[in-house]
C-alpha positions in Angstrom: -10.1 9.7 -6.4 -10.5 7.5 -9.4 -8.7 6.5 -12.6 -9.3 9.7 -14.5 -6.4 11.4 -12.8 -4.0 8.5 -12.4 -4.5 6.1 -15.3 -3.9 8.3 -18.2 -1.0 8.5 -20.6 0.5 11.9 -21.5 -1.7 13.3 -24.3 1.3 14.9 -26.1 4.7 13.3 -26.4 7.1 14.7 -23.8 10.2 16.4 -25.1 13.1 14.0 -25.8 16.2 14.8 -23.8 18.7 15.1 -26.7 19.4 18.7 -25.8 20.8 17.9 -22.4 24.6 17.9 -22.1 25.8 14.6 -20.6 27.1 15.1 -17.1 29.1 12.5 -15.1 27.3 11.2 -12.1 29.4 12.0 -9.0 28.9 11.0 -5.4 25.5 12.3 -4.3 25.2 15.0 -1.6 22.5 17.4 -0.7 22.7 20.2 1.9 19.4 20.3 3.8 18.8 22.7 6.6 17.8 21.3 10.0 14.6 23.2 9.9 13.6 21.9 6.4 14.6 18.4 7.6 12.3 18.6 10.6 9.5 20.1 8.4 9.6 17.1 5.9 10.0 14.5 8.6 6.9 15.7 10.4 4.9 14.4 7.4 6.8 11.1 7.3 6.1 9.5 10.6 2.3 9.5 10.7 2.0 5.7 10.1 4.0 4.9 13.2 1.1 5.3 15.6 -0.6 2.2 16.9 -3.5 1.4 19.1 -3.7 -0.1 22.6 -6.3 -2.8 23.1 -6.5 -6.5 23.9 -8.2 -9.5 22.4 -10.8 -9.2 25.2 -11.8 -5.8 23.7 -12.3 -7.5 20.3 -14.4 -10.3 21.6 -16.4 -8.3 24.1 -17.4 -5.6 21.7 -21.3 -5.3 21.6 -22.7 -6.5 18.3 -24.5 -3.9 16.1 -28.1 -4.7 15.3 -28.5 -6.3 11.9 -31.1 -3.7 10.8 -28.9 -0.8 11.7 -29.2 1.7 8.8 -25.7 2.9 9.5 -24.0 -0.4 8.8 -22.7 0.4 5.3 -22.1 4.0 6.3 -19.5 2.8 8.8 -17.8 0.7 6.0 -17.7 3.8 3.8 -15.9 5.7 6.5 -13.2 3.0 6.6 -12.7 3.2 2.8 -12.5 7.0 3.0 -9.7 6.6 5.6 -7.6 4.9 2.9 -8.5 7.6 0.3 -7.7 10.8 2.1 -7.1 14.3 0.7 -8.0 13.7 -3.0 -8.5 17.5 -3.3 -4.7 17.9 -2.9 -3.8 16.0 -6.0 -2.8 19.4 -7.7 0.1 19.7 -5.2 1.8 16.8 -7.1 3.6 16.8 -10.4 3.9 13.7 -12.7 7.0 11.5 -12.4 7.6 10.4 -16.0 9.9 7.9 -17.6 9.9 7.1 -21.4 6.7 9.1 -21.9 4.9 7.1 -19.2 3.6 8.4 -15.9 5.0 6.1 -13.3 4.4 8.2 -10.2 3.7 11.6 -8.6 6.0 13.9 -6.7 4.9 16.7 -4.3 6.1 20.1 -5.4 7.8 20.7 -2.1 9.4 17.3 -1.9 10.8 18.0 -5.4 12.8 20.8 -3.9 14.8 18.2 -2.0 15.4 16.3 -5.2 16.6 19.3 -7.3 20.1 19.4 -5.8 20.7 15.9 -7.3 20.6 17.3 -10.8 22.6 14.4 -12.2 19.7 12.1 -11.2 16.5 14.1 -11.3 15.5 16.8 -13.7 12.4 18.9 -14.0 11.4 19.9 -17.5 8.3 21.9 -18.6 5.6 20.4 -20.7 2.8 22.7 -21.9 3.7 25.1 -19.1 3.5 22.3 -16.5 6.5 20.9 -14.7 7.2 17.2 -14.3 9.9 15.1 -12.8 12.0 12.6 -14.7 15.4 11.0 -14.5 18.5 12.3 -16.2 19.0 10.9 -19.7 22.4 9.5 -18.7 20.5 7.0 -16.6 19.5 4.7 -19.5 19.2 1.2 -17.9 17.1 0.0 -15.0 20.3 -0.9 -13.1 21.7 2.6 -13.5 18.4 4.2 -12.4 18.0 1.8 -9.4 21.5 2.6 -8.2 21.3 6.4 -8.7 17.9 6.8 -7.1 19.0 4.5 -4.2 21.9 6.8 -3.5 19.5 9.8 -3.4 17.2 8.0 -1.0 20.1 7.1 1.2 21.4 10.7 1.1 18.0 12.1 2.2 18.4 10.1 5.4 15.7 10.5 8.0 13.5 12.4 5.6 12.4 8.9 4.4 12.2 6.8 7.6 11.7 3.1 7.9 14.1 1.9 5.2 13.6 -1.8 4.7 16.2 -2.6 2.1 13.4 -4.1 0.0 13.0 -3.1 -3.6 9.7 -2.5 -5.3 9.4 -2.6 -9.1 8.6 0.8 -10.7 6.1 0.2 -13.6 3.3 2.2 -15.3 0.9 -0.7 -14.8 1.1 -4.2 -13.4 3.0 -6.6 -15.6 4.5 -3.9 -17.7 8.3 -3.5 -18.1 10.2 -2.4 -15.0 11.8 1.0 -15.4 13.9 0.6 -12.2 13.5 -0.6 -8.6 12.9 1.6 -5.6 13.2 1.2 -1.9 9.8 0.2 -0.4 9.8 3.0 2.2 10.4 5.6 -0.5 7.5 4.5 -2.8 4.9 7.0 -1.4 7.3 9.9 -1.8 7.6 9.2 -5.5 3.9 8.2 -5.8 4.7 4.9 -7.6 2.1 2.1 -7.6 2.9 -0.4 -5.0 1.4 -3.9 -5.2 0.8 -6.3 -2.3 -1.0 -9.5 -1.4 -3.6 -9.9 1.5 -4.9 -13.4 2.3 -8.0 -14.1 4.3 -7.6 -17.4 6.1 -11.0 -18.6 7.1 -12.5 -21.7 8.8 -16.0 -23.1 8.5 -17.5 -25.0 11.5 -21.0 -25.4 12.9 -22.5 -23.6 9.9 -20.5 -20.5 10.7 -17.4 -18.8 9.2 -14.5 -17.6 11.2 -11.4 -15.5 10.2 -7.9 -16.0 11.6 -6.7 -12.5 12.6 -3.2 -11.4 13.6 -2.3 -8.8 16.2 0.8 -7.0 15.1 3.9 -6.9 17.3 4.0 -3.8 19.6 7.5 -3.2 18.3 6.6 -2.9 14.6 7.6 0.4 13.2 4.2 0.8 11.5 0.8 0.2 13.0 2.2 -1.5 16.1 -0.3 -3.7 18.1 -3.1 -3.3 15.5 -5.2 -6.1 13.9 -4.0 -7.5 10.6 -4.8 -10.3 8.2 -3.5 -13.8 8.8 -1.1 -13.2 5.9 -0.2 -10.0 4.1 2.8 -8.4 2.4 4.2 -6.2 -0.2 5.1 -7.6 -3.6 8.9 -7.2 -4.1 10.7 -7.1 -7.4 11.1 -10.5 -9.1 8.5 -12.6 -7.4 5.0 -13.5 -8.5 1.8 -13.0 -6.5 1.3 -16.7 -6.0 4.9 -17.3 -4.9 4.7 -14.4 -2.5 1.5 -15.8 -0.9 3.3 -19.1 -0.2 6.4 -17.3 1.1 4.4 -15.0 3.4 2.2 -17.8 4.6 5.3 -19.6 5.9 7.0 -16.6 7.4 4.0 -14.9 9.0 1.7 -17.8 10.0 3.8 -21.0 9.7 1.4 -22.4 7.0 3.1 -25.2 5.0 3.3 -25.1 1.3 1.0 -28.1 1.0 -1.8 -25.9 2.4 -0.8 -22.4 1.2 -0.6 -23.3 -2.4 -4.4 -23.9 -2.2 -5.0 -20.2 -1.7 -7.4 -18.8 -4.3 -7.0 -15.4 -6.0 -10.3 -13.6 -5.6 -9.8 -10.1 -6.9 -8.1 -6.8 -5.9 -8.8 -3.6 -4.1 -7.0 -0.2 -4.6 -6.8 3.2 -3.0 -4.9 6.5 -3.1 -3.9 8.1 0.2 -2.4 11.6 0.2 -0.7 12.8 3.3 1.8 15.6 3.4 4.4 14.9 0.7 3.3 11.2 0.3 1.0 9.8 -2.3 0.4 6.1 -1.5 -1.1 4.4 -4.5 -1.6 0.8 -3.6 -3.2 -2.2 -5.3 -3.8 -5.2 -3.1 -4.4 -8.7 -4.6 -6.9 -10.6 -2.5 -6.6 -14.3 -1.7 -8.8 -16.7 0.2 -7.6 -19.8 1.9 -9.9 -22.2 3.6 -8.1 -23.7 6.6 -8.8 -26.9 8.6 -11.3 -26.4 11.3 -9.4 -28.7 13.6 -5.7 -29.3 14.1 -4.3 -26.0 12.7 -3.1 -23.1 14.7 -1.0 -20.4 13.0 2.4 -19.5 14.5 4.6 -16.6 13.5 8.1 -17.1 12.3 9.4 -13.6 11.5 8.7 -11.8 14.8 6.2 -9.4 13.3 3.0 -10.9 14.9 2.3 -10.9 18.6 -0.6 -13.4 18.5 -3.4 -14.9 16.5 -7.1 -15.5 17.2 -10.0 -17.2 15.4 -12.9 -14.7 15.3 -16.4 -15.1 13.9 -16.8 -13.2 10.6 -19.8 -11.4 12.0 -17.7 -10.1 14.9 -14.9 -9.1 12.5 -17.4 -7.0 10.6 -18.6 -5.5 13.8 -15.0 -4.6 14.8 -14.5 -2.8 11.5 -17.8 -0.9 11.9 -17.2 0.1 15.5 -13.5 0.5 16.1 -10.2 1.5 14.6 -8.4 -1.7 15.7 -7.5 -2.8 12.2 -4.6 -1.6 10.1 -6.4 0.7 7.7 -6.0 -1.1 4.4 -7.1 -4.4 6.0 -10.6 -3.0 6.3 -10.9 -2.8 2.5 -9.8 -6.4 2.0 -12.2 -7.7 4.7 -15.1 -5.7 3.3 -14.3 -7.3 -0.1 -14.5 -10.7 1.7 -17.9 -9.7 3.2 -19.2 -9.0 -0.3 -18.0 -12.3 -1.7 -19.2 -14.4 1.1 -22.7 -12.9 1.3 -22.4 -10.8 4.5 -23.2 -7.7 2.5 -26.3 -8.0 0.3 -27.7 -6.1 -2.7 -30.8 -5.2 -0.6 -28.7 -2.9 1.5 -28.8 0.7 0.5 -25.4 1.8 -1.1 -24.4 -1.8 -2.0 -23.0 -1.0 -5.5 -21.5 2.3 -4.5 -19.6 0.6 -1.6 -18.5 -2.2 -4.0 -17.2 0.3 -6.5 -15.4 2.3 -3.8 -13.1 -0.7 -3.1 -11.2 0.2 -6.2 -11.0 4.0 -5.6 -7.4 4.0 -6.8 -6.4 3.1 -10.3 -6.5 -0.7 -10.3 -4.0 -1.4 -13.1 
């Protein structure tokens, strides 16, 4: 799914809300039947599943032949895994603020928002319905508080609350309309931004990547392989500052080293599952680490262990297994392009490169 669907502004101005009668915003409550609660929750917990394997499984994996014609095909499969169900985009309505599309809401999930009529309203535009916020909510602070109360009221329908706010914008760097709980972002289809850093080592004319194995107690993707450093981009912090922060928390990398991380581009994807539309843009960083004397150590309890793995073996793990957290595959494939492990002579080179920004990269 590319930018044609997601990166457009509304062709005709949306109706202004001057005709709506101001309504005081009371304490938010929404009666939801147990059946409907279970129905929605069944779509919400898919990311919790992990994978059981050991580092021995990673290192003992047979290496694929270099002339294997299916090499890029396997990479395409991993990219498709992050861009599922594009044919279901019609099941979502635009989420609009100040004439800007800032997200997408599933028509059924909208039914859970409609009782909160002092927060969410659903006007018609050219016979199509869209979601917006009540005109009484004029400031980012008012919107943030009101939407947070709704998210809290929906309870277990939006699991994994982290008390971490994401900025809601039409495009990166644009004004922030309000801030939204991270776990709720896919339910409102907002763009979420993050950083992924590839920490690599060069020795004996070979490159290695430091990989992390996620804690088995993580609520999402427990026990799976991850980057050395990765994290969402919360409200009020720059990408570079976030890299330094996450380097310290996730891998014990001091600022004197982490500030040398180099921004090298971005990948994007759109993953539709149930009532969730995950629209992510990941800023990619490279950090060349010392070949001797450096061993990462986790400080926030989210990583079980680290290992230094040859890049060729990392590529083989991506091709042959499902050991990696899904979006890590995209960032590592991006790394393989930039460091010459994927070459123009391979059939599908440009198509694979283009598919790394299948979402709207804005």
